C-alpha positions in Angstrom: -52.2 13.9 29.9 -53.5 11.1 27.7 -52.6 10.9 24.0 -55.4 11.0 21.5 -55.6 7.9 19.2 -54.1 8.7 15.9 -56.0 8.5 12.7 -54.9 6.3 9.9 -53.7 9.4 8.0 -51.7 10.6 11.0 -50.0 7.2 11.3 -49.1 7.2 7.6 -47.6 10.7 7.9 -45.7 9.7 11.0 -44.3 6.6 9.3 -43.3 8.6 6.2 -41.6 11.3 8.3 -39.7 8.6 10.2 -38.5 7.0 6.9 -37.4 10.4 5.6 -35.4 11.1 8.7 -33.7 7.7 8.5 -32.8 8.3 4.8 -31.3 11.7 5.7 -29.1 10.2 8.4 -27.9 7.5 6.0 -27.3 9.8 3.0 -23.7 10.6 3.8 -22.9 7.0 4.7 -24.5 5.7 1.5 -22.4 8.0 -0.7 -19.1 7.1 1.0 -20.0 3.4 1.1 -20.9 3.5 -2.6 -17.5 5.1 -3.5 -15.8 2.6 -1.3 -17.6 -0.3 -3.0 -16.5 1.0 -6.4 -12.9 1.1 -5.2 -13.2 -2.4 -3.7 -14.7 -3.8 -7.0 -12.0 -2.1 -9.0 -9.1 -3.4 -6.9 -10.6 -6.9 -6.5 -10.7 -7.2 -10.3 -7.4 -5.5 -11.2 -5.1 -7.1 -8.7 -5.7 -10.7 -9.6 -5.6 -9.8 -13.3 -2.2 -8.1 -13.0 -0.8 -10.8 -10.7 -1.9 -13.4 -13.3 -0.3 -11.5 -16.1 2.9 -11.0 -14.2 3.2 -14.7 -13.3 2.4 -15.6 -16.9 5.2 -13.3 -18.2 7.6 -14.8 -15.7 6.7 -18.4 -16.7 6.9 -17.5 -20.5 10.3 -15.9 -20.0 11.8 -18.8 -17.9 10.0 -21.7 -19.6 9.2 -20.8 -23.2 6.7 -23.1 -24.9 4.1 -23.2 -27.6 1.3 -21.8 -25.4 1.2 -18.4 -23.9 1.0 -18.6 -20.1 0.6 -14.8 -20.0 -2.7 -14.9 -21.8 -4.0 -17.9 -19.9 -3.1 -16.6 -16.5 -4.3 -13.1 -17.3 -7.7 -14.6 -18.2 -7.7 -16.7 -15.1 -6.9 -13.7 -13.0 -9.6 -11.7 -14.6 -12.1 -14.5 -14.0 -11.1 -14.8 -10.4 -11.3 -11.1 -9.9 -14.7 -10.9 -11.4 -15.9 -13.7 -9.2 -14.4 -11.9 -6.2 -16.1 -8.7 -7.1 -19.5 -10.4 -7.6 -19.1 -12.0 -4.2 -18.6 -8.7 -2.5 -21.3 -6.9 -4.4 -23.9 -9.7 -3.6 -22.9 -9.7 0.0 -23.4 -5.9 0.3 -26.7 -6.1 -1.6 -27.9 -8.8 0.8 -27.0 -6.5 3.7 -28.7 -3.5 2.2 -31.9 -5.5 1.7 -31.8 -6.9 5.2 -31.4 -3.4 6.6 -34.3 -2.2 4.4 -36.5 -5.0 5.6 -35.8 -4.3 9.2 -36.7 -0.6 8.8 
């Protein structure tokens, strides 16, 4: 049995159906990976911020001075955490676009 050559419309319908099936297979993975990414971003910002604040409180308690180490290290921890979150999000965004381009 030989296959009939597909029309242009038939090819378009086939491609759209294939894309829809791929999207349905990835729907559950996308939801969980999105929630995981939100958690990763939250922790990657909050942990360095809290560690910086804790270190600053310890320094201020043991070595009092005219400047607040707590505020300075809290800001540095927040900056480091935001940079870390930006790094992870851009890495995942690049992976998503590469997967989309390969599809």
